[in-house]
C-alpha positions in Angstrom: -64.1 -157.6 -97.4 -65.6 -155.1 -99.8 -69.1 -154.4 -99.8 -71.3 -156.9 -101.6 -73.5 -156.0 -104.4 -76.5 -154.1 -103.3 -79.0 -157.1 -104.4 -77.5 -159.1 -101.7 -79.2 -157.3 -99.0 -82.4 -157.8 -100.8 -82.0 -161.7 -100.6 -82.2 -164.0 -97.5 -80.0 -166.9 -96.9 -81.5 -170.5 -95.9 -78.3 -171.8 -94.0 -77.1 -172.6 -90.4 -79.1 -170.7 -88.0 -77.6 -170.7 -84.3 -79.6 -169.8 -81.4 -79.5 -170.9 -77.4 -81.6 -174.0 -78.0 -79.0 -175.7 -80.1 -77.0 -178.6 -79.3 -73.6 -177.2 -77.7 -71.3 -179.0 -80.9 -72.6 -175.9 -82.3 -70.8 -173.4 -81.1 -67.6 -175.1 -82.2 -68.9 -174.2 -86.1 -67.7 -171.1 -87.9 -69.9 -168.5 -88.3 -71.4 -168.7 -91.7 -71.6 -166.2 -94.4 -75.8 -164.5 -94.4 -74.8 -163.3 -98.1 -77.6 -165.2 -100.7 -76.0 -168.6 -101.3 -73.8 -167.8 -98.5 -71.4 -166.1 -100.6 -67.8 -164.6 -98.8 -64.0 -165.0 -99.7 -62.5 -168.1 -100.4 -60.3 -168.9 -97.8 -58.7 -172.0 -96.1 -57.4 -173.1 -92.8 -54.1 -171.5 -93.1 -52.4 -167.9 -92.4 -51.6 -168.2 -96.3 -52.6 -169.4 -99.7 -51.0 -170.0 -103.2 -53.0 -170.8 -106.2 -51.3 -173.4 -108.1 -53.5 -174.2 -110.9 -56.7 -173.1 -112.6 -57.6 -175.8 -115.4 -61.0 -177.8 -116.3 -61.4 -180.7 -113.8 -65.5 -181.1 -114.0 -65.4 -179.8 -118.0 -67.1 -176.7 -116.6 -67.4 -173.6 -118.7 -64.4 -172.0 -117.0 -61.8 -173.8 -115.1 -61.6 -174.8 -111.9 -59.0 -173.7 -109.1 -56.3 -175.4 -107.3 -55.1 -174.2 -104.2 -52.6 -174.9 -101.6 -52.2 -174.1 -98.0 -48.8 -174.5 -96.1 -47.4 -174.8 -92.6 -49.9 -177.0 -90.2 -53.2 -176.8 -92.1 -51.2 -177.9 -95.1 -53.4 -179.1 -97.7 -54.6 -179.2 -101.3 -57.8 -178.0 -102.2 -59.7 -178.0 -105.5 -62.7 -175.3 -106.2 -64.8 -176.1 -108.7 -66.3 -173.2 -111.0 -69.6 -172.5 -110.8 -70.4 -168.9 -112.5 -69.1 -165.6 -113.2 -70.3 -162.7 -111.9 -71.1 -159.4 -114.2 -67.7 -158.5 -113.9 -66.2 -161.8 -115.1 -64.7 -162.8 -111.9 -65.3 -166.7 -111.0 -67.6 -167.6 -108.0 -66.6 -171.3 -106.7 -68.3 -174.1 -104.8 -66.3 -175.3 -101.5 -63.5 -176.7 -101.9 -62.7 -180.5 -101.8 -59.2 -181.7 -99.9 -57.1 -183.8 -102.0 -53.7 -185.4 -101.3 -51.1 -183.7 -102.7 -47.8 -185.9 -104.1 -45.5 -183.7 -102.2 -46.4 -182.1 -99.1 -44.8 -178.6 -99.9 -47.0 -178.3 -102.6 -44.7 -175.9 -104.3 -45.0 -176.1 -108.3 -47.9 -175.8 -110.8 -50.7 -177.6 -112.2 -51.6 -176.6 -116.2 -53.5 -178.5 -118.8 -52.0 -179.2 -122.0 -54.2 -178.8 -125.2 -54.9 -182.6 -125.6 -56.8 -182.4 -122.2 -54.0 -183.8 -120.1 -53.7 -182.1 -116.5 -50.1 -182.1 -115.6 -48.5 -181.2 -112.3 -45.2 -179.8 -111.8 -43.7 -180.1 -108.0 -40.3 -179.1 -106.5 -39.1 -180.3 -103.8 -35.5 -179.5 -102.6 -33.4 -179.6 -106.0 -35.7 -182.0 -107.9 -38.7 -181.5 -110.3 -41.0 -184.3 -110.4 -43.8 -184.7 -112.8 -47.6 -185.8 -112.3 -50.4 -186.5 -114.0 -54.1 -186.1 -112.5 -56.8 -188.0 -113.2 -60.4 -186.5 -113.1 -62.0 -189.5 -112.0 -60.4 -190.4 -109.2 -59.1 -186.5 -108.3 -55.8 -188.2 -107.5 -52.2 -187.5 -109.1 -49.8 -190.3 -110.8 -46.0 -190.0 -110.6 -44.4 -189.9 -113.9 -40.9 -189.7 -113.0 -38.4 -186.2 -112.2 -35.2 -184.3 -113.1 -32.7 -183.2 -111.0 -32.2 -179.4 -111.4 -28.7 -178.5 -111.5 -26.5 -175.1 -112.3 -29.0 -171.9 -112.5 -32.2 -174.2 -111.5 -30.6 -174.8 -107.9 -33.3 -173.3 -105.2 -35.9 -173.1 -107.2 -39.3 -171.9 -105.4 -41.6 -171.7 -108.3 -42.2 -172.6 -111.5 -44.3 -171.9 -114.5 -45.2 -173.9 -117.7 -45.7 -173.5 -121.2 -46.7 -176.2 -123.7 -43.9 -175.9 -126.5 -44.8 -176.0 -130.2 -41.9 -178.8 -130.7 -43.4 -181.0 -127.8 -42.7 -181.1 -123.5 -42.9 -177.8 -121.4 -41.3 -174.6 -121.5 -40.5 -173.6 -118.2 -39.5 -170.7 -116.0 -38.2 -171.2 -112.9 -37.0 -168.3 -110.1 -33.9 -169.0 -108.0 -31.6 -167.1 -105.7 -29.8 -164.1 -107.0 -27.6 -161.4 -105.5 -27.9 -160.7 -101.9 -26.2 -158.5 -98.9 -25.1 -159.4 -96.1 -26.4 -158.4 -92.8 -25.4 -155.3 -91.0 -26.0 -156.0 -87.7 -26.6 -158.9 -85.1 -28.6 -162.0 -86.9 -30.9 -163.9 -84.3 -34.1 -164.8 -82.9 -36.0 -161.8 -83.4 -37.6 -162.9 -79.8 -34.3 -162.8 -78.1 -33.7 -160.1 -75.3 -30.1 -159.1 -77.8 -32.3 -158.4 -80.8 -31.5 -155.3 -83.2 -33.3 -155.2 -86.2 -32.0 -151.3 -86.5 -28.8 -149.8 -86.2 -28.2 -146.2 -84.3 -28.8 -144.3 -87.0 -32.6 -145.9 -87.6 -31.2 -148.4 -90.8 -32.2 -151.7 -91.1 -29.7 -154.1 -90.1 -31.2 -157.5 -92.2 -29.8 -159.2 -95.3 -31.1 -158.3 -98.5 -31.6 -161.3 -100.8 -32.9 -160.9 -104.4 -34.8 -163.8 -106.5 -34.3 -163.9 -110.6 -35.8 -165.9 -113.2 -34.3 -168.7 -115.9 -35.8 -170.6 -118.1 -35.3 -174.1 -119.7 -37.1 -176.9 -121.7 -38.5 -180.1 -120.2 -38.5 -182.8 -122.8 -41.7 -184.6 -123.4 -40.1 -187.8 -123.1 -38.5 -188.7 -120.0 -35.1 -187.2 -119.6 -32.5 -186.8 -116.9 -31.7 -182.9 -117.0 -33.2 -179.9 -117.9 -32.6 -178.7 -121.6 -31.4 -175.0 -122.4 -31.0 -173.8 -119.1 -30.7 -170.1 -119.0 -31.0 -166.9 -117.0 -34.3 -164.9 -118.7 -33.9 -162.1 -116.1 -31.6 -159.4 -117.3 -30.6 -159.2 -113.8 -29.7 -161.1 -110.6 -31.5 -158.5 -108.2 -34.7 -158.9 -110.1 -37.2 -159.1 -106.9 -36.5 -158.5 -103.4 -36.8 -161.6 -100.7 -39.1 -163.8 -102.9 -41.5 -164.1 -106.0 -43.8 -166.6 -104.3 -45.1 -167.5 -107.6 -44.7 -167.7 -111.2 -47.4 -167.9 -113.6 -48.1 -167.6 -117.3 -50.1 -165.0 -118.1 -51.2 -164.4 -121.9 -52.4 -161.0 -122.3 -54.2 -161.2 -126.1 -52.2 -162.3 -129.4 -49.4 -159.7 -129.0 -48.5 -161.2 -125.5 -49.2 -165.1 -125.5 -46.3 -166.5 -123.7 -46.0 -163.4 -121.1 -45.3 -164.4 -117.2 -46.6 -162.6 -114.0 -44.6 -162.7 -110.7 -45.4 -162.1 -107.5 -43.4 -160.4 -104.4 -43.1 -161.0 -100.6 -43.7 -157.2 -100.2 -46.7 -157.0 -102.6 -45.6 -155.7 -106.3 -46.3 -157.9 -109.2 -43.7 -158.2 -112.6 -44.7 -159.0 -115.5 -42.5 -160.3 -118.7 -44.3 -159.8 -122.2 -42.7 -162.7 -123.8 -40.3 -165.4 -122.2 -38.7 -165.6 -125.7 -37.1 -162.3 -125.8 -33.7 -162.0 -124.8 -33.7 -160.4 -122.1 -37.3 -159.8 -121.8 -38.4 -156.9 -120.5 -39.7 -156.5 -116.7 -42.0 -153.9 -116.2 -44.8 -154.1 -112.7 -48.1 -154.4 -113.3 -50.5 -151.1 -113.3 -53.6 -150.3 -112.0 -56.3 -147.8 -113.5 -54.4 -144.8 -112.7 -51.0 -146.1 -114.3 -49.0 -146.6 -111.2 -47.9 -149.9 -110.0 -50.3 -151.9 -108.1 -49.4 -153.2 -104.6 -51.4 -156.3 -103.3 -53.3 -155.7 -99.7 -51.3 -158.1 -98.0 -47.7 -159.6 -97.7 -46.6 -162.5 -99.6 -48.4 -161.7 -102.9 -48.5 -164.6 -105.2 -50.1 -164.3 -109.0 -51.7 -166.9 -110.9 -53.4 -166.6 -114.1 -57.0 -167.1 -115.0 -58.6 -167.3 -118.1 -60.3 -164.4 -119.3 -64.0 -164.1 -121.8 -61.6 -162.7 -124.1 -59.7 -165.9 -125.5 -55.8 -165.9 -125.5 -55.8 -163.3 -122.6 -56.1 -163.9 -118.3 -57.0 -162.0 -115.6 -55.2 -163.0 -112.4 -56.0 -164.3 -108.7 -53.6 -163.3 -106.1 -52.8 -164.5 -102.5 -50.3 -164.1 -99.9 -52.2 -163.5 -96.0 -55.6 -163.6 -95.8 -58.3 -164.1 -98.4 -58.0 -164.6 -102.3 -58.3 -161.8 -104.1 -59.5 -161.5 -108.1 -57.5 -158.9 -110.4 -59.6 -158.1 -113.8 -57.6 -157.5 -116.7 -58.9 -153.9 -118.8 -57.0 -154.9 -122.0 -55.2 -151.6 -121.6 -51.3 -151.1 -121.4 -49.7 -148.2 -120.2 -47.2 -146.4 -122.2 -44.6 -148.2 -120.9 -45.9 -151.6 -121.4 -47.2 -151.9 -118.1 -50.7 -154.4 -118.6 -53.3 -152.2 -116.3 -55.6 -154.0 -113.6 -58.3 -153.2 -111.8 -58.2 -152.9 -108.4 -58.6 -156.4 -106.7 -61.8 -157.9 -105.4 -62.6 -160.8 -103.1 -62.6 -163.9 -104.5 -65.9 -165.6 -104.0 -67.6 -168.9 -103.0 -71.0 -170.3 -102.2 -71.7 -171.5 -98.8 -68.7 -169.5 -97.4 -67.6 -169.1 -93.5 -67.3 -165.6 -92.3 -63.9 -164.4 -93.1 -62.4 -161.3 -90.8 -58.7 -161.8 -91.9 -55.8 -163.7 -90.0 -55.3 -163.1 -86.4 -59.0 -161.5 -86.2 -59.5 -159.1 -83.0 -63.4 -158.6 -82.6 -65.4 -155.9 -81.0 -69.5 -156.4 -80.7 -71.4 -152.8 -81.0 -74.4 -151.9 -82.5 -72.2 -149.9 -85.3 -75.0 -148.8 -87.8 -77.8 -147.8 -85.3 -80.4 -150.3 -86.2 -80.7 -151.8 -82.8 -78.8 -155.0 -83.5 -75.4 -155.6 -82.1 -73.1 -156.4 -84.8 -69.4 -157.3 -85.2 -66.2 -154.8 -85.9 -62.9 -156.7 -86.6 -59.4 -155.3 -87.0 -57.0 -158.0 -88.5 -53.3 -158.5 -89.1 -53.5 -157.3 -92.9 -54.0 -153.7 -91.4 -57.9 -153.3 -92.1 -61.2 -153.3 -90.0 -64.0 -155.1 -90.9 -67.7 -154.2 -90.3 -69.9 -157.2 -90.4 -73.7 -156.2 -90.4 -76.4 -158.2 -88.2 -79.1 -159.1 -90.5 -80.9 -161.5 -88.2 -81.8 -160.6 -84.4 -80.2 -160.4 -81.0 -80.6 -164.0 -80.0 -79.7 -165.4 -83.5 -77.7 -163.0 -85.2 -76.6 -163.4 -89.0 -73.8 -161.7 -90.7 -73.4 -160.5 -93.8 -69.8 -161.1 -95.3 -67.1 -158.1 -93.6 -67.0 -154.5 -95.6 -63.6 -152.3 -94.8 -64.3 -149.4 -92.7 -63.2 -146.3 -93.7 -61.8 -142.9 -92.5 -61.5 -139.4 -94.1 -62.7 -140.7 -97.1 -60.0 -143.6 -97.3 -60.0 -147.1 -96.4 -58.4 -147.6 -92.6 -55.1 -149.6 -93.5 -52.3 -149.8 -90.7 -48.9 -151.5 -92.1 -45.5 -150.9 -90.4 -43.5 -149.8 -93.3 -40.2 -149.9 -93.3 -39.2 -149.1 -89.0 -42.6 -150.0 -87.7 -42.3 -153.2 -86.2 -40.1 -154.5 -83.3 -39.3 -157.5 -85.4 -37.6 -155.7 -88.4 -38.2 -154.7 -92.2 -39.1 -157.8 -93.0 -42.9 -157.0 -91.2 -43.1 -153.7 -93.4 -46.5 -155.3 -94.7 -48.2 -156.4 -91.5 -50.7 -154.1 -89.4 -51.9 -156.6 -86.5 -54.7 -153.8 -85.9 -56.6 -154.6 -82.7 -59.5 -152.3 -82.6 -62.1 -151.6 -80.3 -65.3 -149.5 -80.7 -66.8 -147.9 -77.7 -68.3 -144.1 -77.8 -64.8 -142.5 -76.7 -66.0 -139.0 -77.0 -69.4 -139.5 -75.5 -71.6 -138.2 -78.6 -73.6 -141.4 -78.8 -71.8 -142.7 -81.6 -69.6 -145.2 -81.7 -65.9 -144.8 -82.8 -62.9 -146.9 -82.5 -59.8 -146.7 -80.4 -57.1 -148.6 -81.9 -53.8 -150.3 -81.4 -51.6 -152.1 -84.1 -48.2 -153.4 -85.2 -46.4 -149.9 -83.8 -47.4 -150.2 -80.4 -49.1 -146.8 -80.5 -52.7 -146.4 -80.1 -54.9 -144.2 -82.2 -58.6 -142.9 -81.9 -60.8 -142.4 -84.9 -63.6 -140.5 -83.8 -67.0 -140.8 -85.7 -68.4 -137.6 -87.2 -71.7 -139.3 -89.3 -74.9 -139.8 -87.9 -76.3 -142.6 -85.6 -77.1 -144.9 -88.3 -74.7 -143.5 -91.2 -71.1 -143.6 -89.2 -68.1 -141.4 -90.9 -65.2 -141.4 -89.3 -62.2 -138.8 -88.9 -58.7 -139.9 -89.6 -56.8 -141.4 -87.0 -55.4 -138.8 -84.2 -52.8 -140.0 -81.9 -53.5 -140.7 -78.2 -51.4 -138.8 -75.7 -50.3 -138.9 -71.6 -48.4 -136.2 -70.5 -47.7 -134.6 -74.5 -45.9 -137.9 -75.4 -47.7 -140.4 -77.8 -49.3 -143.2 -75.6 -47.2 -146.3 -76.8 -47.2 -149.6 -74.9 -46.5 -153.8 -76.6 -47.3 -154.2 -79.9 -50.0 -156.1 -81.1 -52.1 -155.2 -78.5 -55.9 -154.4 -78.3 -57.0 -151.7 -75.6 -60.0 -152.6 -72.9 -62.1 -149.3 -73.1 -64.8 -149.0 -70.6 -66.5 -146.8 -68.2 -65.4 -147.3 -64.9 -68.0 -145.8 -62.4 -68.3 -142.2 -63.8 -65.0 -142.5 -66.0 -63.8 -143.5 -68.9 -60.6 -145.8 -68.6 -58.4 -147.5 -70.9 -55.9 -150.4 -70.4 -53.0 -151.7 -72.3 -49.7 -153.9 -72.1 -47.3 -151.1 -70.9 -43.3 -150.5 -71.6 -42.5 -153.0 -68.8 -45.1 -155.1 -70.1 -47.5 -154.6 -67.3 -51.2 -153.9 -67.7 -51.9 -150.6 -67.3 -55.0 -148.1 -66.4 -55.4 -144.8 -68.1 -58.6 -142.1 -67.4 -59.9 -140.5 -70.4 -59.1 -136.6 -70.3 -60.6 -135.5 -73.2 -60.9 -136.8 -77.0 -57.1 -136.9 -77.3 -55.6 -137.2 -74.1 -55.6 -139.6 -71.1 -53.6 -139.5 -67.7 -52.1 -142.2 -65.9 -54.1 -144.2 -64.0 -51.2 -146.8 -62.4 -50.6 -150.4 -63.3 -53.3 -152.7 -62.3 -52.3 -155.5 -59.7 -53.9 -158.7 -58.6 -55.7 -159.6 -55.2 -52.0 -160.5 -54.0 -50.7 -157.0 -54.7 -48.9 -158.5 -57.6 -48.5 -156.7 -60.9 -50.1 -158.5 -63.9 -47.1 -159.0 -66.7 -48.4 -160.4 -70.0 -45.8 -162.5 -72.2 -42.8 -164.9 -72.0 -40.4 -163.7 -74.5 -38.7 -160.3 -74.8 -38.3 -158.3 -78.2 -40.7 -160.1 -80.9 -42.5 -161.8 -78.4 -43.6 -159.2 -76.3 -47.3 -157.9 -76.5 -49.8 -160.2 -78.5 -52.5 -159.3 -76.0 -56.1 -158.7 -76.8 -58.1 -156.9 -74.0 -61.4 -156.5 -73.7 -63.8 -155.0 -70.5 -67.0 -156.9 -69.8 -68.7 -157.7 -66.7 -68.4 -162.1 -67.3 -70.0 -162.8 -64.1 -73.0 -160.4 -64.0 -72.2 -159.1 -60.8 -72.1 -155.2 -61.9 -68.3 -154.7 -62.4 -66.0 -155.1 -65.5 -64.0 -157.8 -65.8 -61.0 -158.3 -68.3 -61.1 -161.3 -71.0 -57.9 -161.5 -72.8 -57.1 -163.3 -76.1 -53.8 -164.2 -76.0 -51.2 -165.9 -78.4 -49.0 -169.2 -77.7 -46.1 -167.0 -76.0 -48.4 -165.4 -73.5 -48.1 -165.0 -69.6 -50.6 -163.6 -67.7 -50.1 -162.9 -65.0 -46.5 -164.1 -64.8 -43.7 -166.5 -66.4 -44.3 -169.0 -63.4 -47.9 -169.9 -63.1 -49.4 -167.4 -66.3 -51.2 -168.6 -68.9 -50.9 -169.6 -71.8 -47.2 -171.0 -71.9 -46.4 -171.5 -68.4 -48.9 -173.7 -67.3 -50.0 -174.9 -70.4 -46.5 -175.6 -72.3 -44.4 -174.8 -75.3 -47.0 -176.5 -77.6 -50.1 -174.8 -76.4 -52.5 -172.5 -79.0 -53.9 -169.3 -78.5 -56.2 -169.7 -75.4 -58.7 -166.8 -74.0 -58.7 -166.2 -70.3 -61.1 -164.4 -67.8 -59.4 -162.1 -65.1 -62.4 -161.7 -62.6 -62.4 -157.9 -61.0 -62.2 -158.8 -57.5 -62.3 -154.8 -56.5 -64.8 -152.2 -57.7 -65.4 -150.5 -61.1 -63.4 -147.6 -59.5 -60.7 -149.0 -58.0 -60.5 -152.7 -59.9 -58.0 -155.3 -58.8 -58.3 -158.7 -60.3 -58.2 -162.3 -59.4 -55.9 -164.8 -61.1 -57.0 -165.7 -64.7 -58.7 -168.7 -65.5 -59.3 -170.2 -68.9 -62.7 -171.2 -70.3 -63.9 -174.6 -71.0 -66.7 -175.9 -73.3 -68.8 -178.4 -72.1 -68.1 -180.8 -75.4 -64.7 -179.5 -76.3 -62.4 -179.2 -73.0 -60.1 -176.2 -72.5 -61.2 -173.4 -75.2 -58.6 -172.9 -77.6 -60.1 -171.7 -80.9 -57.0 -172.6 -83.0 -53.6 -171.5 -83.9 -50.4 -170.5 -81.9 -51.0 -166.7 -83.0 -53.2 -164.2 -80.6 -56.8 -163.9 -81.9 -59.2 -161.9 -80.1 -62.3 -163.0 -77.5 -65.3 -160.4 -76.5 -68.0 -161.0 -73.6 -71.4 -160.5 -75.4 -75.3 -160.8 -75.2 -75.5 -161.9 -79.0 -76.9 -165.3 -78.7 -79.3 -164.8 -75.8 -79.6 -166.9 -73.0 -78.9 -165.9 -69.0 -75.5 -166.2 -69.2 -72.3 -164.2 -70.5 -71.6 -165.5 -74.3 -68.3 -165.0 -76.2 -67.3 -164.0 -79.3 -63.8 -165.8 -80.0 -61.7 -166.1 -83.4 -59.2 -168.7 -84.3 -56.0 -167.5 -86.2 -56.9 -168.1 -89.7 -60.1 -165.6 -89.8 -63.0 -167.9 -88.3 -65.2 -166.2 -85.6 -67.3 -168.7 -83.3 -70.3 -167.7 -80.8 -69.9 -169.8 -77.6 -72.9 -169.7 -75.5 -72.4 -169.1 -71.7 -74.6 -172.2 -70.5 -72.1 -174.1 -72.5 -68.9 -172.4 -70.7 -67.4 -172.8 -67.4 -63.9 -171.7 -66.4 -61.1 -174.1 -65.2 -58.7 -174.3 -62.1 -55.3 -174.4 -62.7 -54.8 -178.2 -62.1 -57.8 -179.0 -64.4 -55.7 -176.5 -67.1 -52.6 -178.1 -66.7 -53.9 -181.5 -67.8 -53.8 -180.3 -71.3 -50.3 -179.2 -71.0 -48.5 -179.6 -74.4 -52.0 -181.0 -76.0 -53.3 -178.3 -78.1 -57.0 -178.4 -78.3 -58.1 -176.5 -81.5 -61.6 -176.3 -82.5 -62.3 -179.0 -85.5 -62.3 -177.7 -88.9 -65.2 -177.3 -90.7 -63.5 -178.0 -93.9 -63.4 -181.5 -95.7 -61.1 -184.2 -94.4 -59.4 -186.6 -95.8 -60.7 -190.1 -96.4 
């Protein structure tokens, strides 16, 4: 994510090295970090993760970490602590998968003064009590308490050991709400209208607030002293994501931090105040921090200073570490440094959720690197420190333009799915020498459906990008379907760009100059039919990640397409993935052979890829993720870089790939065929 320390470049990593002579099964392993000790960001199989405990399981110098991921990849993982770096940030060993006593995993895990590890779990309107056995790594139930009154609908809980015994609790519960101002329904339906005629959101607004209570040490049927803690019932919009005790020295030993869906953090200096003051957690500039991604969930992690803590935040994407500066603003807001990725050893390369990769020699050292956009809205550079035949990549560094990190997000009105998508970016970058000056540029699509170019004004070995500039066609901003990656390539003597247009058809444009293109018409199949991309309307549209590459090595640029589950290329009758592979299928890379010429491309009906030891290639997840053709990995055939939705990258060698016909592909109808997880499985 961010640059790793310079010392990493001086060392080598003795982990996995891939080459064409290895067994085909190795293709299905995610590319590993080539940093020393395999250091890389902590990330799990799901789209988002929540830290629910920082306690000493293995009696190490600092706490170990319990992290919950939800959805299809739901699981509770324990990360053993290894050491801290110079900034007191913890570094962890690879995780162990545990059995969560309650599948949703909503709750908190704490260590009481007597050394007991307790787990509190929310399930509907019940709070379950468990203890954790360090030797067996299992939880044992010890009764439950029904949540009534103010505590109904609690979504997260924080706990403090009480001086009188038992635990003092803080829970987040439903607060005020305002009704929707327009149609409420499926954002993938044809009548979905997330904004009114004035451009104002039609969505309902819902808020959460905090209540406090006491949980007795002895078995009890109800919470005691249940009372409002927040000064209002309109405290945080949408969700608090997670609550955590956050002690900040002797003056604030019983403070609480909460997260939010939109990425701000609230701090309550004392749960004993009536009502407690609420301030927004501040950055070093004194302004409120805003987490890089949506769904920020905060959890305290003890610092080297007794009685104080940093915090770890999670949401969509990786986990981040926020270091406490031991300072407060004039209004009492605690000041934390900007976030850095939380690291583990022996990590897989992590590209952020819904990755959209490009392959190019970005830094001019003669080796092909990876440049990858993601749903958080960042574009990452993964430096190749291996060879072309056996590439090895350092963890991603965020690319910058005009002195600032590139960060695309929808904001209030940039998403067809409404303001609920304000913090997503869905950046789909294509690295290509757009202005033909010998230096790689970026041509980018994103959540808005607009297309921009970042021109490289640096040197060949030291890229420096200008700020984003719109691409225009006939004087109007070039606009197509959202969440789509433009294919960019030289077709004959001209540079071409292909996107899904406003009619949901693949559309060709020819470059005129750095910022303008002209209409080249809609692309067709060899039977003359147009090529559509999606099955559903509204929010189901787009989600198509295109790339030009001469896959079959016949001298003509073909198209490869990364799709989501709801793709329908080239039509809704016999397209891929959904029409042929069914509603339960996954993202599926596709090959569209150019059977025309480079000057006048025409394409055959798309085909999915099959891997020799796996079957149909579906890296994992229902959302769109990218695929590009490449010579990385060597061999006589075209290789592929593919991605799964949870941020892993895979190098598939052409010698292990073939194309599937429709009858063969249909055998996988409603039979998802994701690559196996490389993380531990439950015994």
